[in-house]
TILO-671815 format. One record per residue (C-alpha): residue in one letter; chain; x, y, z. Coordinates in steps of 0.001 Angstrom, whole numbers, plus 500000, padded with zeros to 6 digits. Layout:
SITE rest kette   east  north     up
SITE    A     A      X      Y      Z
...
//
This chain:
SITE rest kette   east  north     up
SITE    M     A 435357 777597 357895
SITE    T     A 435219 776948 361620
SITE    S     A 439005 777398 361917
SITE    S     A 438792 780751 360113
SITE    V     A 436096 781979 362454
SITE    L     A 438076 780854 365490
SITE    A     A 441165 782645 364195
SITE    M     A 439153 785820 363569
SITE    D     A 437669 785612 367067
SITE    T     A 441129 785162 368531
SITE    D     A 442498 788159 366634
SITE    M     A 439550 790318 367654
SITE    T     A 440006 789276 371268
SITE    A     A 443694 790232 371153
SITE    T     A 442790 793528 369509
SITE    R     A 440171 794306 372155
SITE    K     A 442665 793540 374902
SITE    A     A 445239 795863 373322
SITE    L     A 442630 798632 373020
SITE    V     A 441612 798171 376616
SITE    L     A 445246 798378 377671
SITE    V     A 445703 801598 375689
SITE    V     A 442579 803129 377201
SITE    I     A 443716 802221 380707
SITE    I     A 447153 803736 380142
SITE    M     A 445644 806897 378632
SITE    F     A 443285 807177 381595
SITE    M     A 446195 806803 383997
SITE    S     A 448152 809437 382080
SITE    I     A 445210 811872 382176
SITE    H     A 444797 811198 385874
SITE    V     A 448483 811819 386581
SITE    Y     A 448956 814928 384440
SITE    G     A 445589 816413 385305
SITE    H     A 444639 819705 383763
SITE    N     A 448094 820306 382277
SITE    S     A 447733 817366 379917
SITE    S     A 445767 816701 376780
SITE    P     A 444763 813450 375049
SITE    H     A 446881 814294 372032
SITE    R     A 449933 815026 374153
SITE    D     A 449371 811860 376179
SITE    R     A 449186 809733 373048
SITE    L     A 452530 811167 371908
SITE    R     A 454089 810390 375270
SITE    F     A 452729 806871 375157
SITE    Q     A 454064 806261 371643
SITE    A     A 457463 807623 372659
SITE    S     A 457568 805299 375669
SITE    L     A 456776 802313 373477
SITE    I     A 459537 803275 371027
SITE    Q     A 462016 803734 373894
SITE    S     A 461112 800388 375429
SITE    N     A 461485 798682 372088
SITE    S     A 464900 800327 371591
SITE    V     A 466152 799173 374976
SITE    L     A 465008 795641 374335
SITE    S     A 466539 795494 370857
SITE    N     A 469954 796771 372117
SITE    S     A 470186 794389 375047
SITE    P     A 472871 791733 374436
SITE    S     A 471714 788188 374061
SITE    P     A 473315 785619 376395
SITE    T     A 475305 784156 373528
SITE    G     A 476337 787468 371926
SITE    A     A 475116 788931 368685
SITE    P     A 475929 786776 365675
SITE    G     A 478598 788239 363415
SITE    K     A 479787 790741 366018
SITE    P     A 483649 791130 366019
SITE    S     A 485359 789498 368988
SITE    P     A 487263 791772 371421
SITE    L     A 490981 792338 370770
SITE    V     A 492058 791094 374215
SITE    Y     A 493756 787702 374359
SITE    D     A 493758 786298 377894
SITE    V     A 496578 783780 378024
SITE    T     A 494931 781496 380588
SITE    S     A 492183 780806 378044
SITE    Y     A 494938 779274 375911
SITE    G     A 495966 776953 378749
SITE    A     A 498835 779007 380216
SITE    D     A 499578 778141 383845
SITE    P     A 499590 781344 385955
SITE    T     A 501231 779573 388898
SITE    G     A 504510 779034 387026
SITE    V     A 504546 775288 387742
SITE    S     A 503885 773991 384217
SITE    D     A 505568 775138 381006
SITE    S     A 503388 777764 379321
SITE    T     A 505486 778340 376199
SITE    E     A 503059 776858 373675
SITE    S     A 500040 778544 375239
SITE    L     A 501680 781962 375191
SITE    L     A 502885 781507 371628
SITE    G     A 499346 780512 370667
SITE    A     A 497957 783750 372064
SITE    I     A 500686 785757 370296
SITE    S     A 500019 783998 367005
SITE    D     A 496288 784636 367208
SITE    A     A 496855 788295 368054
SITE    L     A 499281 788802 365167
SITE    N     A 496921 787115 362756
SITE    G     A 493749 788640 364170
SITE    S     A 491551 791378 362806
SITE    S     A 493258 794459 361387
SITE    N     A 492417 798024 360592
SITE    G     A 494513 799243 357679
SITE    F     A 498223 799905 357874
SITE    L     A 500712 801952 359897
SITE    F     A 504100 802361 358211
SITE    E     A 504071 800914 354724
SITE    G     A 503683 797151 354966
SITE    I     A 502867 797138 358717
SITE    V     A 499375 795766 359436
SITE    N     A 497528 797759 362119
SITE    L     A 496215 795287 364722
SITE    G     A 494046 797988 366286
SITE    G     A 495567 797917 369772
SITE    A     A 495215 794192 370397
SITE    E     A 496262 793146 373914
SITE    I     A 497959 789985 375102
SITE    N     A 496963 789990 378757
SITE    L     A 499115 787964 381149
SITE    Q     A 496454 788495 383828
SITE    G     A 498918 788983 386664
SITE    G     A 500234 785445 386399
SITE    N     A 503699 783886 386619
SITE    Y     A 504563 781886 383515
SITE    L     A 507430 779471 382979
SITE    I     A 508801 779310 379430
SITE    S     A 511424 777029 377905
SITE    R     A 512154 778961 374716
SITE    P     A 511862 782581 373506
SITE    L     A 508484 784122 372818
SITE    Q     A 509464 784961 369252
SITE    F     A 506910 786560 366961
SITE    P     A 506011 784087 364199
SITE    V     A 505390 786707 361495
SITE    A     A 506690 790152 360542
SITE    G     A 504849 793260 359382
SITE    R     A 502557 793841 362360
SITE    G     A 501928 796836 364625
SITE    N     A 499786 798360 367383
SITE    L     A 499972 795489 369877
SITE    V     A 500401 795402 373676
SITE    I     A 501809 792652 375910
SITE    H     A 501301 793428 379568
SITE    G     A 500534 792523 383126
SITE    G     A 502523 789538 384382
SITE    T     A 505786 787679 384967
SITE    L     A 507820 785541 382577
SITE    K     A 510572 783257 383872
SITE    A     A 513057 781180 381886
SITE    S     A 513128 777486 382690
SITE    N     A 516340 775635 383465
SITE    N     A 516577 774443 379850
SITE    F     A 515988 777869 378274
SITE    P     A 518659 778539 375580
SITE    D     A 521662 780501 376877
SITE    D     A 521583 782907 373914
SITE    G     A 517819 783444 373854
SITE    Y     A 515577 786310 374985
SITE    L     A 512333 785897 376904
SITE    I     A 510538 788249 374496
SITE    D     A 512053 788301 371013
SITE    L     A 510763 790946 368589
SITE    S     A 512442 789358 365610
SITE    P     A 510338 787277 363234
SITE    S     A 510848 783559 362835
SITE    S     A 509481 784123 359322
SITE    N     A 509069 787278 357273
SITE    N     A 505878 785783 355736
SITE    G     A 506416 787881 352619
SITE    S     A 506214 791192 354498
SITE    S     A 507057 794139 352264
SITE    S     A 507899 796526 355114
SITE    A     A 511400 797878 355706
SITE    Y     A 510810 797199 359417
SITE    N     A 509722 794088 361274
SITE    Y     A 507252 795727 363649
SITE    E     A 505848 799114 364626
SITE    F     A 504263 800420 367833
SITE    I     A 504685 797279 369921
SITE    T     A 504265 798060 373632
SITE    L     A 505684 795917 376432
SITE    R     A 504555 797191 379821
SITE    D     A 504019 796164 383432
SITE    L     A 506178 793059 383072
SITE    L     A 508688 791271 385285
SITE    L     A 511163 789278 383189
SITE    D     A 513350 786762 384989
SITE    S     A 515989 785274 382683
SITE    N     A 517082 782790 385362
SITE    Y     A 520750 783448 384451
SITE    R     A 520091 782077 380991
SITE    G     A 520258 784607 378136
SITE    G     A 518520 787978 378092
SITE    G     A 515225 789692 378720
SITE    I     A 514004 791566 375616
SITE    Q     A 515348 791699 372069
SITE    V     A 514023 794309 369602
SITE    V     A 515287 793875 366038
SITE    N     A 514733 796365 363198
SITE    S     A 511520 797719 364666
SITE    L     A 509890 801139 364680
SITE    R     A 508465 803038 367643
SITE    T     A 508670 800306 370287
SITE    S     A 507739 801142 373902
SITE    I     A 509159 799304 376919
SITE    D     A 507449 800782 379945
SITE    N     A 507454 799882 383658
SITE    C     A 509394 796634 383255
SITE    Y     A 511669 794855 385736
SITE    V     A 514357 792768 384004
SITE    T     A 516643 790576 386081
SITE    H     A 518954 787547 386162
SITE    F     A 520213 788082 382585
SITE    T     A 523672 786954 381492
SITE    T     A 523889 788637 378074
SITE    N     A 521697 791772 377756
SITE    G     A 518720 792825 379783
SITE    I     A 517374 794712 376760
SITE    L     A 518995 794554 373311
SITE    V     A 517967 796940 370529
SITE    Q     A 519373 796180 367066
SITE    G     A 518681 798517 364161
SITE    G     A 515334 800173 363678
SITE    H     A 514292 803534 365109
SITE    E     A 512808 805038 368235
SITE    T     A 512714 802355 370886
SITE    Y     A 511674 804157 374084
SITE    I     A 512604 802539 377405
SITE    R     A 510882 804238 380332
SITE    S     A 510364 803863 384084
SITE    S     A 512074 800469 384255
SITE    Y     A 514508 798598 386502
SITE    L     A 517304 796296 385376
SITE    G     A 519849 794225 387261
SITE    Q     A 521622 790941 386816
SITE    H     A 521406 790315 390546
SITE    I     A 518699 791676 392806
SITE    T     A 520529 794005 395172
SITE    A     A 520363 797553 396485
SITE    G     A 524106 798307 396437
SITE    G     A 527077 797115 398465
SITE    D     A 526668 793561 397219
SITE    P     A 529550 791255 398274
SITE    G     A 529554 789710 394794
SITE    E     A 529720 793032 392923
SITE    R     A 533190 792305 391508
SITE    N     A 531703 789382 389601
SITE    F     A 528748 791186 388019
SITE    S     A 528647 790606 384252
SITE    G     A 526391 791291 381288
SITE    T     A 524953 794559 379948
SITE    A     A 521669 795958 381185
SITE    I     A 520720 797939 378038
SITE    N     A 522494 797594 374702
SITE    L     A 521495 800187 372087
SITE    M     A 522756 799130 368651
SITE    G     A 520378 801414 366778
SITE    N     A 519545 805071 366206
SITE    D     A 517152 807608 367721
SITE    N     A 516356 805702 370902
SITE    S     A 515552 807087 374338
SITE    V     A 516149 805771 377863
SITE    T     A 514255 807764 380481
SITE    D     A 513840 807332 384249
SITE    V     A 515585 803969 384404
SITE    V     A 517495 802375 387299
SITE    I     A 520307 799902 386616
SITE    F     A 521330 798215 389846
SITE    S     A 523699 795433 388754
SITE    A     A 525617 794566 385551
SITE    A     A 529164 794971 384275
SITE    I     A 527970 797714 381905
SITE    G     A 524848 799730 382605
SITE    I     A 524135 801077 379109
SITE    M     A 526166 800328 375983
SITE    V     A 525533 802706 373079
SITE    S     A 526802 801971 369575
SITE    G     A 524087 803768 367595
SITE    Q     A 523635 807436 366776
SITE    A     A 521334 810158 368099
SITE    N     A 520324 808468 371346
SITE    T     A 519139 810267 374493
SITE    L     A 519651 809153 378085
SITE    S     A 517773 811098 380748
SITE    G     A 517054 810467 384402
SITE    V     A 519190 807304 384430
SITE    H     A 520569 806025 387764
SITE    C     A 523494 803615 387315
SITE    Y     A 524998 801818 390290
SITE    N     A 525536 798615 388360
SITE    K     A 529225 797945 389149
SITE    A     A 531780 800324 390620
SITE    T     A 534514 801692 388368
SITE    G     A 537005 800435 390944
SITE    F     A 535761 796890 390278
SITE    G     A 535984 797300 386488
SITE    G     A 532420 798407 385840
SITE    T     A 531116 801138 383535
SITE    G     A 527859 803006 383944
SITE    I     A 527489 804240 380352
SITE    Y     A 529797 803180 377514
SITE    L     A 529608 805138 374238
SITE    K     A 531207 802891 371648
SITE    L     A 530761 804787 368420
SITE    P     A 534059 806540 367693
SITE    G     A 533790 809491 365365
SITE    L     A 529985 809885 365392
SITE    T     A 528647 809713 368934
SITE    Q     A 525664 812091 368733
SITE    T     A 524506 811225 372233
SITE    R     A 522896 813351 374943
SITE    I     A 523166 812375 378626
SITE    V     A 521239 814678 380959
SITE    N     A 519825 814701 384488
SITE    S     A 521403 811359 385305
SITE    Y     A 523082 809851 388369
SITE    L     A 526342 807942 387993
SITE    D     A 526747 806241 391354
SITE    F     A 530330 804928 391874
SITE    T     A 530444 804140 388151
SITE    G     A 531311 806478 385280
SITE    I     A 531055 807219 381577
SITE    V     A 533436 806106 378812
SITE    A     A 533289 807720 375341
SITE    E     A 535433 806630 372393
SITE    D     A 536521 809441 370033
SITE    P     A 533463 811501 370989
SITE    V     A 531928 813629 368271
SITE    Q     A 528791 815571 369208
SITE    L     A 528417 814463 372809
SITE    H     A 526513 816396 375453
SITE    I     A 526700 815575 379183
SITE    S     A 525033 817989 381577
SITE    S     A 523040 818416 384782
SITE    S     A 524194 815035 386070
SITE    F     A 525588 813881 389418
SITE    F     A 528714 811726 389747
SITE    L     A 529153 810137 393181
SITE    G     A 531910 808040 394730
SITE    D     A 534859 809213 392579
SITE    A     A 532903 808429 389404
SITE    Y     A 534414 810260 386410
SITE    I     A 534211 810697 382646
SITE    L     A 536852 808951 380516
SITE    L     A 537460 810171 376957
SITE    K     A 539185 807401 375019
SITE    S     A 541227 807988 371888
SITE    I     A 540767 805534 369036
SITE    N     A 541727 807699 366050
SITE    G     A 542576 810822 368039
SITE    V     A 539369 812788 367231
SITE    M     A 537245 814876 369598
SITE    N     A 534761 817373 368239
SITE    G     A 531590 819070 369465
SITE    V     A 531764 817888 373080
SITE    N     A 529962 819644 375930
SITE    I     A 530560 818485 379512
SITE    V     A 528999 821259 381542
SITE    D     A 527005 822010 384688
SITE    N     A 527564 818671 386423
SITE    M     A 528306 817822 390061
SITE    F     A 531125 815517 391172
SITE    A     A 531636 814157 394685
SITE    G     A 534520 811947 395806
SITE    S     A 536690 810774 398683
SITE    D     A 539555 813306 398514
SITE    K     A 541857 810921 396649
SITE    G     A 542738 813503 393991
SITE    I     A 540841 811772 391183
SITE    D     A 540279 813916 388076
SITE    I     A 536635 814405 387107
SITE    V     A 537499 814122 383376
SITE    Q     A 540328 811864 382213
SITE    L     A 541968 810917 378919
SITE    D     A 542885 807449 377684
SITE    Q     A 545491 808042 374964
SITE    R     A 547115 804611 374891
SITE    N     A 546085 804260 371239
SITE    G     A 547523 807683 370418
SITE    A     A 547009 811271 371446
SITE    F     A 543953 813328 370581
SITE    K     A 545202 815308 367577
SITE    E     A 541922 816804 366348
SITE    V     A 540286 818763 369157
SITE    D     A 537651 821343 368243
SITE    Q     A 534482 822813 369781
SITE    V     A 535128 821112 373099
SITE    V     A 533749 822711 376251
SITE    I     A 534431 821161 379643
SITE    D     A 533493 823878 382093
SITE    R     A 531163 825082 384860
SITE    N     A 531264 821781 386752
SITE    N     A 531407 821822 390549
SITE    V     A 533548 819491 392594
SITE    K     A 533781 818192 396150
SITE    G     A 536497 815709 397085
SITE    M     A 537755 815337 393485
SITE    K     A 540056 817272 391181
SITE    L     A 538508 819822 388831
SITE    K     A 539518 819542 385175
SITE    S     A 538435 821886 382397
SITE    T     A 539187 823065 378890
SITE    V     A 538742 826649 380061
SITE    A     A 541096 827894 382781
SITE    R     A 541481 831205 384568
SITE    Q     A 544331 832427 386712
SITE    S     A 545731 835668 388124
SITE    V     A 549457 836295 388644
SITE    Q     A 550807 839167 390724
SITE    G     A 554417 840297 390807
SITE    N     A 557052 842975 390472
SITE    G     A 559247 842620 387406
SITE    S     A 558956 842187 383659
SITE    S     A 557655 838606 383326
SITE    W     A 554530 836848 384582
SITE    I     A 553961 833105 384147
SITE    A     A 550573 831438 384540
SITE    D     A 550869 827644 384906
SITE    L     A 547492 826040 384119
SITE    N     A 548479 822368 384008
SITE    S     A 546624 821502 387182
SITE    I     A 543227 822305 385704
SITE    L     A 543491 821824 381926
SITE    V     A 542297 818515 380478
SITE    F     A 544686 818190 377532
SITE    P     A 548456 818300 377985
SITE    N     A 550345 821001 376069
SITE    L     A 547292 822397 374288
SITE    I     A 546179 826017 374451
SITE    K     A 544326 827400 371435
SITE    R     A 543132 830782 372691
SITE    V     A 544432 833244 375298
SITE    Q     A 542881 836372 376722
SITE    Y     A 544683 838440 379340
SITE    T     A 544340 841698 381227
SITE    F     A 547428 843599 382432
SITE    I     A 546948 845972 385378
SITE    A     A 550034 848020 386314
SITE    M     A 550329 849696 389679
SITE    G     A 551317 853366 390058
SITE    N     A 551801 855811 387220
SITE    S     A 553769 853527 384926
SITE    F     A 552457 852707 381404
SITE    P     A 554595 849744 380237
SITE    N     A 554230 847973 376936
SITE    H     A 553346 844295 377372
SITE    A     A 552728 841255 375204
SITE    L     A 551998 837544 375189
SITE    R     A 555415 836004 374642
SITE    N     A 554974 832245 374921
SITE    V     A 552344 829489 375186
SITE    S     A 553754 826001 375752
SITE    S     A 553263 823088 378141
SITE    N     A 550024 824722 379264
SITE    Q     A 551919 827767 380544
SITE    V     A 551301 831347 379469
SITE    V     A 554136 833911 379617
SITE    I     A 553366 837658 379599
SITE    Q     A 556279 840138 379432
SITE    S     A 556586 843927 379749
SITE    D     A 559299 846281 378435
SITE    K     A 560188 847512 381924
SITE    D     A 560015 846332 385486
SITE    V     A 556707 847171 387084
SITE    S     A 554394 846006 389857
SITE    A     A 551417 844457 388118
SITE    T     A 548651 841850 388216
SITE    V     A 547913 839790 385129
SITE    F     A 544572 837999 384667
SITE    V     A 544706 835128 382149
SITE    T     A 541932 833048 380532
SITE    V     A 542815 830180 378195
SITE    D     A 540795 827777 376075
SITE    Q     A 541755 824364 374721
SITE    G     A 538729 823615 372596
SITE    N     A 538008 826744 370507
SITE    S     A 534989 827557 372647
SITE    F     A 535539 831338 372531
//
């Protein structure tokens, strides 16, 4: 009985204190608002302030985090024990972070069978990490993941045929997708292969982004893309040796900076500063734009861009800079090269494999050389002549210090007689090939002779009249059925 009374007294005391507090606050509110306030309005304000205070308190995070709340999708590699100084081997720590990210929380699917990881990030935290074997993804069928922000370097026992980052699964883990990965982004990375293997390998993946990466000291490929679709390589720098041109060891440069063995890829705003081959393309429908190749001079056996897909090239090269190194295309079919600059006697070589060239545009480029008489476009017909040539336009290029070559040639011939010969061998690309001729015959004086095209052979055009006359003949010829 006594305990009950004490409890009641305690409750009443607490109640009285609360009422006193309310009265004091209401009095203060009336005092502050003066004549523009009313008790009813003040009570509403007071209640609202209590609700707001309660809301703020309830939303404040507890020191330990709310129970059951999903963890963030950022995996800091140092929390897995990775050494950011590059002294200790961090392979296992990095693979642990990758494994957790790939097996972390998901949010539905991207392409059929590709689990959406929701933009999970593997953060290298600006560190330098030594690895002794490839960072190969342990499972397939994952997408929407970023690896960024640091340096990876191969150790001295890294496998010679490995890649620092390997987007090929060590296990398909029962994935039902036609592709291994989708929307994987590699950005803000420096990859040092330490002259052991390559930098990045992307195998049968969809919509991969490689952005702002520096790949060096590779011996095989800086970046290798096999199969899949739509790997976009942007704003990156690749070189086997770190140099800025004029390297005394340039003759010995080897390896390939970018090797595209798949379709529908894009290389944009990329610099390749040392390698035997800058970009090797053996897949269809690829685009190269804003590429600067000074990887190895043609005179030393280097090639800036090599298109190795005879009969179905389907490649566009625009707004690029071939710096002392050129372009080679095997049996080009649907090839477009325009608005590019070729420096240091760099030229385009069209190589016959089965003698086919169709749908080729080489237009509106600039060529600059050293006055050695080097043709801007050349043919390699050691395997046989080009026998099928159609829809080929090599025209409107400008030249300084090199020899202009074209499939469209124009010439005027002036004379007094009955025969005019226009010899166009010096400018035409193909030997003994003229498919179309247009000419204008302007006779002097009051004579009206009959005239006709009499012969087209050995890239010479012969126009004859039925009487001797002083005349000027203007001739335009085409080798590729472009008009």
